C-alpha positions as CSV (number, residue, x, y, z in Angstrom):
1,M,54.8,169.7,154.7
2,A,56.2,166.3,153.7
3,R,59.7,167.8,153.5
4,E,59.3,169.2,157.0
5,N,58.3,165.8,158.3
6,Q,61.4,164.3,156.7
7,D,63.6,166.9,158.3
8,D,62.0,166.3,161.7
9,L,63.0,162.6,161.4
10,G,66.5,163.4,160.3
11,I,65.9,162.2,156.8
12,G,66.2,164.6,153.8
13,N,69.6,165.9,153.1
14,N,71.2,164.5,156.2
15,M,70.0,160.9,155.3
16,D,71.7,161.2,152.0
17,S,75.0,161.0,153.8
18,L,74.3,157.4,154.6
19,S,75.0,156.4,151.1
20,S,77.4,159.2,150.1
21,E,79.5,159.8,153.3
22,P,82.7,161.4,152.1
23,D,86.0,159.7,152.6
24,M,87.7,160.5,155.9
25,P,89.2,164.0,155.6
26,R,92.5,165.0,157.1
27,W,92.9,167.2,160.1
28,K,95.5,167.4,162.8
29,P,95.7,169.7,165.8
30,S,98.5,172.2,166.1
31,T,100.9,172.1,169.0
32,Q,99.0,175.0,170.6
33,E,95.7,173.2,170.2
34,L,97.1,170.0,171.8
35,I,98.3,172.0,174.8
36,I,94.8,173.5,175.1
37,M,93.3,170.0,175.0
38,L,95.7,168.7,177.7
39,T,95.0,171.8,179.9
40,L,91.2,171.3,179.6
41,A,91.7,167.6,180.4
42,V,93.7,168.4,183.6
43,T,91.0,170.8,184.8
44,S,88.2,168.4,183.9
45,L,90.0,165.6,185.9
46,M,90.2,168.0,188.9
47,V,86.5,168.8,188.8
48,S,85.3,165.2,188.3
49,L,87.7,164.0,191.0
50,D,86.3,166.6,193.4
51,A,82.8,165.3,192.8
52,T,83.4,161.7,193.7
53,V,86.3,161.7,196.1
54,I,83.7,162.7,198.7
55,I,81.8,159.4,198.3
56,T,84.1,157.2,200.4
57,S,85.5,159.9,202.7
58,L,82.1,161.5,203.6
59,S,81.6,159.6,206.9
60,T,85.0,160.7,208.1
61,I,84.4,164.3,207.2
62,V,81.0,164.3,208.9
63,Q,82.5,162.9,212.1
64,A,85.4,165.4,212.0
65,L,83.1,168.3,211.7
66,N,80.5,166.9,214.2
67,A,77.8,167.1,211.5
68,S,74.6,165.2,211.2
69,A,73.8,162.6,208.5
70,T,71.6,165.2,206.8
71,Q,74.3,167.8,206.7
72,G,76.7,165.2,205.4
73,F,74.3,164.5,202.6
74,W,74.5,168.1,201.5
75,I,78.3,168.1,201.4
76,G,78.1,166.1,198.2
77,T,74.7,167.4,196.9
78,S,75.4,171.1,197.3
79,Y,78.4,170.8,194.9
80,L,76.5,168.9,192.2
81,L,73.5,171.2,192.5
82,T,75.4,174.5,192.1
83,C,77.6,172.9,189.4
84,A,74.5,172.0,187.3
85,V,72.4,175.1,187.7
86,T,75.1,177.6,186.7
87,M,76.3,175.7,183.6
88,P,73.9,177.2,180.9
89,F,74.3,180.8,182.1
90,T,78.1,180.4,182.3
91,A,78.2,179.1,178.7
92,S,76.1,182.1,177.6
93,L,78.4,184.5,179.4
94,S,81.4,183.0,177.6
95,D,79.7,183.8,174.2
96,I,79.7,187.5,175.2
97,L,82.8,188.0,177.5
98,G,85.0,185.4,175.8
99,R,85.9,181.8,176.6
100,P,89.4,182.3,178.1
101,H,88.2,185.0,180.6
102,C,85.2,182.9,181.8
103,L,87.3,179.7,182.1
104,F,90.0,181.5,184.1
105,A,87.4,183.0,186.4
106,S,85.8,179.6,186.9
107,I,89.2,178.1,187.9
108,V,89.8,181.0,190.3
109,T,86.3,180.4,191.8
110,F,86.9,176.7,192.2
111,T,90.2,177.3,193.8
112,I,88.7,179.8,196.3
113,G,86.0,177.2,197.2
114,T,88.7,174.6,197.7
115,I,90.6,176.8,200.1
116,V,87.4,177.3,202.1
117,C,86.8,173.6,202.3
118,A,90.3,172.6,203.1
119,T,90.3,175.1,206.1
120,A,86.8,174.3,207.3
121,H,86.3,173.7,211.0
122,S,82.5,173.7,210.9
123,I,79.9,172.2,208.6
124,S,78.6,175.7,207.6
125,Q,82.0,176.6,206.3
126,M,82.3,173.3,204.5
127,L,78.9,173.8,202.7
128,V,79.8,177.3,201.7
129,G,83.0,176.1,200.2
130,R,81.3,173.2,198.3
131,C,78.8,175.7,196.8
132,I,81.6,178.0,195.6
133,Q,83.5,174.9,194.2
134,G,80.3,173.9,192.4
135,V,80.0,177.3,190.7
136,G,83.6,177.1,189.5
137,G,83.4,173.4,188.6
138,G,80.3,173.9,186.5
139,G,82.0,176.6,184.5
140,I,85.1,174.4,184.0
141,I,83.1,171.4,182.7
142,I,80.9,173.4,180.4
143,L,83.6,175.6,178.9
144,S,86.0,172.7,178.3
145,L,83.4,171.1,176.0
146,V,82.5,174.4,174.4
147,I,86.1,175.3,173.7
148,F,86.5,171.9,172.0
149,S,83.6,172.7,169.7
150,D,85.4,176.0,168.8
151,I,88.7,174.5,167.8
152,V,88.0,171.0,166.5
153,P,85.9,170.1,163.5
154,L,82.9,167.9,164.4
155,R,84.2,164.9,162.4
156,F,87.3,164.8,164.5
157,R,85.8,165.9,167.8
158,P,84.9,162.4,169.0
159,R,88.6,161.3,168.7
160,Y,90.0,164.3,170.5
161,V,87.2,164.9,173.0
162,G,88.0,161.5,174.2
163,I,91.0,163.1,175.9
164,I,88.8,165.3,178.0
165,Q,86.0,162.7,178.5
166,G,88.6,160.2,179.4
167,A,90.1,162.6,182.0
168,W,86.6,163.3,183.4
169,A,85.8,159.6,183.6
170,L,89.2,158.9,185.2
171,G,88.5,161.4,188.0
172,T,85.0,160.1,188.4
173,C,86.1,156.5,188.9
174,V,89.3,157.1,190.8
175,G,87.7,159.6,193.2
176,P,86.2,156.9,195.5
177,I,89.5,155.0,195.6
178,V,91.4,158.2,196.6
179,G,88.8,159.2,199.0
180,G,88.9,155.8,200.7
181,G,92.6,156.0,201.1
182,L,92.4,159.4,202.7
183,A,89.3,158.6,204.9
184,T,91.1,159.0,208.2
185,P,90.8,161.8,210.9
186,S,94.2,163.1,210.1
187,L,94.2,163.0,206.3
188,W,90.7,164.0,205.2
189,R,91.7,167.5,204.4
190,C,94.1,166.1,201.8
191,V,90.9,165.3,199.8
192,F,90.9,169.1,199.0
193,Y,94.6,169.7,199.0
194,L,94.8,167.3,196.1
195,M,93.0,169.9,193.9
196,F,95.6,172.6,194.2
197,P,98.2,171.2,191.7
198,F,95.5,170.7,189.1
199,A,94.2,174.2,189.7
200,G,97.7,175.6,189.4
201,V,98.1,174.0,186.0
202,G,94.9,175.7,184.8
203,L,95.7,179.1,186.3
204,V,99.1,179.1,184.4
205,C,98.2,177.4,181.1
206,V,94.8,179.1,180.4
207,P,96.2,182.6,180.1
208,L,99.2,181.4,178.1
209,F,97.6,179.0,175.6
210,V,93.8,179.4,175.5
211,R,93.9,182.3,173.1
212,L,90.6,182.6,171.3
213,K,89.8,185.8,169.5
214,P,87.8,188.1,171.7
215,R,84.4,189.4,170.6
216,K,84.9,193.0,169.5
217,A,82.5,195.0,171.7
218,T,82.6,197.6,174.4
219,W,81.9,196.6,178.0
220,R,78.5,198.4,177.8
221,E,77.5,196.3,174.7
222,M,78.6,193.1,176.4
223,V,76.7,193.9,179.6
224,T,73.5,194.7,177.7
225,R,73.8,191.4,175.7
226,V,73.7,189.3,178.9
227,D,70.2,187.8,179.6
228,W,70.2,188.8,183.3
229,V,66.4,188.2,183.7
230,G,66.6,184.7,182.2
231,G,69.7,183.8,184.2
232,F,68.1,184.9,187.5
233,L,64.9,183.0,186.8
234,F,66.6,179.9,185.8
235,I,69.3,179.6,188.5
236,S,66.8,180.5,191.3
237,S,64.1,178.1,190.0
238,A,66.4,175.2,189.2
239,T,68.1,175.5,192.5
240,G,64.9,175.4,194.5
241,F,63.6,172.5,192.4
242,L,66.7,170.5,192.9
243,V,66.8,171.1,196.6
244,A,63.2,169.9,196.9
245,V,63.9,166.8,194.8
246,S,67.0,166.1,196.9
247,W,65.3,166.2,200.3
248,G,62.0,164.7,199.2
249,G,61.5,161.3,200.8
250,A,64.8,161.6,202.7
251,Q,64.6,164.7,204.9
252,E,60.9,165.5,204.3
253,P,58.1,163.2,203.1
254,W,57.0,163.6,199.5
255,G,53.6,164.6,200.7
256,S,54.9,167.3,203.0
257,W,54.2,170.9,202.2
258,R,57.9,171.6,202.5
259,T,58.4,169.4,199.5
260,I,55.3,170.1,197.5
261,V,55.4,173.9,197.7
262,P,59.0,174.4,196.4
263,L,58.5,171.8,193.7
264,T,55.3,173.5,192.5
265,L,56.6,177.1,192.7
266,D,60.0,176.4,191.2
267,G,58.4,174.2,188.6
268,F,56.4,177.2,187.5
269,G,59.6,179.3,187.7
270,I,61.3,176.9,185.2
271,V,58.2,177.2,182.9
272,A,58.4,181.0,183.2
273,T,62.1,180.8,182.3
274,M,61.2,178.8,179.1
275,L,58.5,181.3,178.1
276,W,60.9,184.3,178.8
277,E,63.6,182.7,176.7
278,R,61.2,182.0,173.9
279,F,59.3,185.2,173.7
280,G,60.9,187.9,175.9
281,A,64.7,187.6,175.8
282,R,66.6,189.6,173.1
283,H,69.6,187.3,173.5
284,P,68.4,184.1,175.1
285,F,70.9,181.8,176.8
286,L,68.5,178.8,176.4
287,R,67.9,178.4,172.6
288,H,64.6,176.8,171.6
289,S,66.3,175.7,168.3
290,L,68.2,173.1,170.3
291,F,64.9,171.1,170.7
292,R,63.8,171.5,167.1
293,H,63.1,167.8,166.5
294,R,62.7,164.4,168.2
295,S,66.3,163.3,167.7
296,A,67.6,166.3,169.7
297,V,65.1,165.6,172.5
298,A,66.1,161.9,172.5
299,V,69.8,162.8,172.8
300,Y,69.1,165.2,175.7
301,V,67.0,162.6,177.5
302,G,69.9,160.1,177.1
303,A,72.3,162.7,178.5
304,F,70.1,163.2,181.6
305,A,69.5,159.5,182.1
306,Q,73.2,158.7,181.9
307,G,74.2,161.4,184.3
308,L,71.6,160.1,186.8
309,L,72.7,156.5,186.3
310,L,76.5,157.0,186.4
311,Y,76.6,159.1,189.6
312,G,73.8,157.2,191.2
313,Q,75.7,153.9,190.6
314,L,79.0,155.3,191.7
315,Y,77.3,156.3,195.0
316,Y,75.2,153.3,195.8
317,I,77.5,150.5,194.5
318,P,80.3,151.5,196.9
319,L,77.6,151.8,199.7
320,F,76.6,148.2,198.9
321,F,80.1,147.0,199.3
322,E,80.5,148.8,202.6
323,A,77.1,147.8,204.1
324,V,76.6,144.3,202.7
325,K,80.1,143.1,202.1
326,L,81.5,145.1,205.1
327,N,84.4,146.3,203.0
328,S,86.7,149.1,204.2
329,P,86.6,152.4,202.4
330,I,89.9,151.7,200.5
331,R,88.8,148.2,199.5
332,T,85.5,149.6,198.4
333,G,87.3,152.1,196.1
334,V,89.4,149.3,194.7
335,S,86.3,147.3,193.9
336,L,85.3,150.0,191.4
337,L,88.5,149.3,189.3
338,P,86.5,147.1,186.8
339,V,84.4,150.2,185.9
340,M,87.4,152.5,185.6
341,L,89.5,150.1,183.6
342,T,86.8,149.6,181.0
343,L,85.0,152.9,180.9
344,I,88.0,155.1,179.9
345,P,89.4,152.8,177.1
346,A,85.8,152.3,175.8
347,S,85.3,156.1,175.6
348,V,88.6,156.7,173.8
349,I,88.2,153.8,171.4
350,V,84.7,154.6,170.4
351,G,85.7,158.2,169.7
352,S,88.3,157.0,167.2
353,M,85.7,154.7,165.6
354,I,83.1,157.4,165.3
355,T,85.7,159.7,163.7
356,R,86.7,157.0,161.2
357,T,83.2,155.8,160.3
358,A,81.2,159.0,160.8
359,R,78.5,156.9,162.5
360,Y,77.5,157.3,166.2
361,R,74.1,155.7,166.6
362,W,75.5,152.2,166.9
363,A,77.6,153.3,169.9
364,I,74.5,154.8,171.6
365,W,72.4,151.8,171.1
366,T,75.1,149.3,172.1
367,G,76.0,151.4,175.2
368,W,72.4,151.4,176.4
369,V,72.0,147.7,175.9
370,L,75.1,147.0,178.0
371,A,74.2,149.6,180.6
372,T,70.7,148.2,180.9
373,L,71.9,144.6,181.1
374,A,74.6,145.3,183.7
375,T,72.2,147.5,185.8
376,G,69.6,144.8,185.7
377,L,72.1,142.2,186.9
378,T,73.0,144.4,190.0
379,V,69.5,143.8,191.2
380,L,70.5,140.2,191.9
381,W,73.4,141.1,194.2
382,D,73.3,140.1,197.9
383,E,75.8,139.2,200.6
384,Q,76.6,135.8,198.8
385,T,77.5,137.3,195.4
386,G,81.0,136.2,194.5
387,T,83.8,138.5,193.3
388,A,83.9,137.1,189.8
389,V,80.2,137.8,189.4
390,W,80.1,141.4,190.5
391,A,83.4,142.2,188.8
392,T,82.0,140.9,185.5
393,I,78.9,143.0,185.9
394,L,81.0,146.1,186.6
395,V,83.0,145.4,183.5
396,L,79.8,145.4,181.4
397,L,78.7,148.6,183.2
398,G,81.9,150.4,182.4
399,L,81.8,149.4,178.8
400,G,78.2,150.7,178.5
401,H,78.9,154.0,180.1
402,G,82.2,154.4,178.1
403,L,80.3,154.0,174.8
404,L,77.6,156.4,175.8
405,L,79.9,159.1,177.1
406,N,81.4,160.0,173.8
407,A,78.6,159.0,171.5
408,L,75.9,161.1,173.1
409,N,78.2,164.1,173.2
410,T,78.8,163.7,169.4
411,A,75.1,163.2,168.7
412,S,74.2,166.4,170.6
413,Q,76.3,168.4,168.1
414,A,75.4,166.4,165.0
415,V,71.7,167.0,165.4
416,S,72.1,170.8,166.0
417,V,71.7,173.5,163.4
418,P,74.9,175.3,162.2
419,G,76.0,177.8,164.8
420,D,74.3,175.9,167.6
421,E,77.1,173.4,168.3
422,G,78.4,175.3,171.3
423,P,75.0,175.7,173.0
424,A,74.2,172.1,172.1
425,V,77.2,170.7,173.9
426,A,76.4,173.0,176.8
427,M,72.9,171.7,177.0
428,Y,74.2,168.1,176.9
429,A,76.7,168.8,179.7
430,F,74.0,170.6,181.8
431,L,71.4,167.8,181.5
432,R,74.1,165.2,182.3
433,S,75.0,167.2,185.5
434,F,71.4,167.8,186.3
435,G,70.9,164.1,186.3
436,M,73.9,163.6,188.5
437,A,72.6,166.2,191.0
438,I,69.2,164.4,191.5
439,G,70.4,160.8,191.1
440,V,71.5,160.4,194.7
441,G,68.5,162.2,196.1
442,I,66.0,160.0,194.2
443,G,68.0,156.9,194.9
444,G,68.1,157.8,198.6
445,S,64.3,158.2,198.8
446,I,63.8,154.8,197.2
447,F,66.4,153.1,199.3
448,Q,65.1,154.4,202.6
449,N,61.4,153.6,201.8
450,V,62.1,150.0,200.7
451,M,64.6,149.4,203.5
452,R,62.1,150.8,206.1
453,R,59.3,148.5,204.9
454,K,61.7,145.5,205.1
455,L,62.8,146.4,208.6
456,V,59.2,146.7,209.8
457,A,58.4,143.3,208.2
458,L,61.4,141.8,210.1
459,H,60.3,143.5,213.4
460,L,63.4,145.6,213.5
461,P,63.7,149.4,214.2
462,A,62.6,151.4,211.2
463,T,65.0,154.2,212.2
464,I,67.9,152.2,210.9
465,A,66.9,153.2,207.4
466,L,67.1,156.9,208.2
467,Q,70.8,156.4,209.4
468,A,71.7,153.7,206.9
469,E,75.3,155.0,206.3
470,A,76.1,155.8,209.9
471,Y,74.8,152.4,211.0
472,I,77.4,150.6,209.0
473,A,79.9,151.1,211.8
474,Q,77.6,149.2,214.2
475,L,77.3,146.3,211.7
476,H,80.9,145.5,212.3
477,Q,80.3,145.3,216.0
478,L,77.3,143.0,215.9
479,G,79.2,139.9,215.0
480,D,77.8,136.9,213.1
481,T,74.4,137.0,214.7
482,P,70.8,136.4,213.4
483,Q,70.1,140.1,214.0
484,R,72.9,141.2,211.7
485,E,71.7,138.7,209.0
486,A,68.2,140.2,209.2
487,I,69.6,143.8,208.9
488,F,71.7,142.6,205.9
489,A,68.4,141.4,204.3
490,A,66.9,144.9,204.8
491,Y,70.0,146.6,203.2
492,V,69.8,144.2,200.3
493,A,66.1,145.0,199.8
494,G,66.9,148.7,199.8
495,F,69.7,148.3,197.2
496,R,67.5,146.1,195.0
497,G,64.9,148.9,195.0
498,V,67.4,151.5,193.9
499,F,69.1,149.2,191.3
500,G,65.6,148.2,190.0
501,F,64.8,151.9,189.4
502,F,68.1,152.4,187.7
503,C,67.4,149.4,185.4
504,G,64.0,150.8,184.5
505,L,65.5,154.2,183.7
506,A,68.2,152.6,181.5
507,G,65.7,150.6,179.6
508,L,63.5,153.7,179.1
509,A,66.6,155.6,177.8
510,L,67.3,152.8,175.4
511,V,63.8,152.9,173.9
512,V,63.9,156.7,173.6
513,C,67.4,156.7,172.0
514,L,66.1,154.3,169.3
515,F,64.4,157.4,167.8
516,I,67.7,159.2,167.2
517,R,68.2,159.6,163.4
518,H,71.5,159.8,161.6
519,Y,72.9,163.3,161.0
520,K,76.2,163.8,159.2
521,I,79.2,164.9,161.2
522,D,81.1,166.3,158.3
523,K,80.2,169.9,159.1
524,A,82.1,173.1,158.6
525,L,83.6,174.5,161.8
526,V,81.2,177.4,162.5
527,T,82.2,179.6,165.5
528,E,82.8,183.2,166.4
529,H,85.6,182.3,168.8
530,R,88.5,181.3,166.5
531,M,91.9,180.6,167.8
532,E,94.9,182.9,167.3
533,E,97.5,180.7,165.6
534,G,101.1,180.8,166.7
535,P,103.0,181.9,169.9
536,M,102.4,185.5,169.2
537,G,98.6,185.2,168.9
538,W,97.8,187.1,172.0
539,R,100.0,190.1,171.1
540,R,98.5,190.1,167.6
541,A,95.0,190.1,169.0
542,R,95.9,193.2,171.1
543,K,97.5,194.9,168.1
544,D,94.5,194.1,165.9
545,R,92.2,195.9,168.4
546,S,94.3,199.0,167.9
547,L,94.1,199.0,164.1
548,S,91.4,200.6,162.1
549,P,88.5,198.4,160.9
550,T,89.9,198.3,157.4
551,Q,93.4,197.3,158.6
552,S,91.9,194.7,160.9
553,R,89.9,193.1,158.2
554,S,92.9,193.1,155.9
555,R,95.0,191.5,158.6
556,S,92.3,188.8,159.3
557,Q,92.0,188.0,155.5
558,S,95.8,187.7,155.3
559,A,95.9,185.4,158.2
560,A,93.1,183.3,156.8
561,T,94.9,183.0,153.5
562,N,98.1,181.8,155.2
563,G,96.0,179.4,157.2
564,D,94.5,178.1,154.0
565,H,97.9,177.1,152.6
566,A,99.1,175.7,155.9
567,R,96.0,173.7,156.8
568,P,93.9,173.1,153.7
569,E,91.8,170.5,155.4
570,R,90.4,173.0,157.9
571,S,89.9,175.7,155.3
572,A,87.9,173.4,153.1
573,R,85.5,172.8,155.9
574,D,85.1,176.4,156.8
575,Q,84.3,177.4,153.2
576,A,81.8,174.6,152.8
């Protein structure tokens, strides 16, 4: 029993590595692996850019499509929602059908959704396109991280996953700048046209270079292995739950039956999904082993909190600059440069440091301290805040998120049991996206309620809070009057309410992540989806399927032997 308690705390064999961590081993990716990494980085950049480019161009799109503010809200939220809820099931499908096939299908789906959005002449068509984009985007995000876990040993994953995380962060931060530059009635469709070159790279490079050995099974066997019941329960329940959370307090009061009923029913649906996955599913796509101890739970709480914070801040900080500073969309996007110029280098540098030192907890703790400090300082912002002050705060914020982005990803795999690294990184990405999906909705509810109370106290129309984004255009026309100053005060109060909530969440995540224990990252590369080496890998895979079982095993053993001589560092890890 004492031994079990030690294992639960991450002590035991794993803690022995604190004093006997091996010297840094040697591993270098092949040319084919580097091409795969760059391909995944390009597609991840595309998906993250698509998520945030809407932020500063949303008002223009809403006006062009004659949509309401509520419908405009769902242009961004529908993408994040479908992106999040389809992630776990897509990762599970890739275990059965193969990574390259599912990744290619995700890129095709995303491209179709982009075409629908780019040609939209009504809000209905736009929302349909955004949902299709979300399904494809979720698959791209999740499979990019899972494929990394298939081809790169965990010790070196932080260094090389920095490529894809950096690309994701670049798209996330650059999106508002690009969207601001294209926020005109004649150019807003270019927001979606921009995605086609990135999609083209993925559609060409994935079939050519992402050559992971397919699972040997008939189509009948593959179909029967899919957890269709669990997938349906989870996607339907999670979708309904996220929709209710998104409109609660914004479109419908939290006490309304339209909010309470779906929250309750879909909450029970999520519980039913967990029970089915634990006791009913033969091949569950949500593995209970991922939550086997408190360190794993703490990591996933951190992933959820960071997703909520990062996207919530990237949404409400630009809104602050537009509403309180009266900045133009393009100037608002440029104001986010301090975040971008620190987040990406911090993520890449911390990845190299984790690989070199085999330690990741310091980065998690430091990241949360910086994120909490910077978020707390944003509560002090008002119309008088100087450029040097807010830029310094955004630098701290970028550093904090950059440290967390790579360290939490590494920790999610370090704390997992052998063979669970792919599902672990999938759960990390899902919870991060889940947080992103509800961050804007929860923030919007807080913002409107606080701003409404302030408006009432100042004897101003409370309806301004319901149309806070649309009302920004009227602020420019009011001139320097006492009325505008009073409305500024109401906006500032709303933002302080949101930023205060974000600060509390960051502080809570810091406390929770203090319970993460050290687990060694010098693990053998355990995966069923090994890459076919060399330019003839795909042809060899086809030929192997035509061989007898004995011939196929002999060919595999011969290839493994050759690989051992060519790349001893990987072989040593696989035989550990």
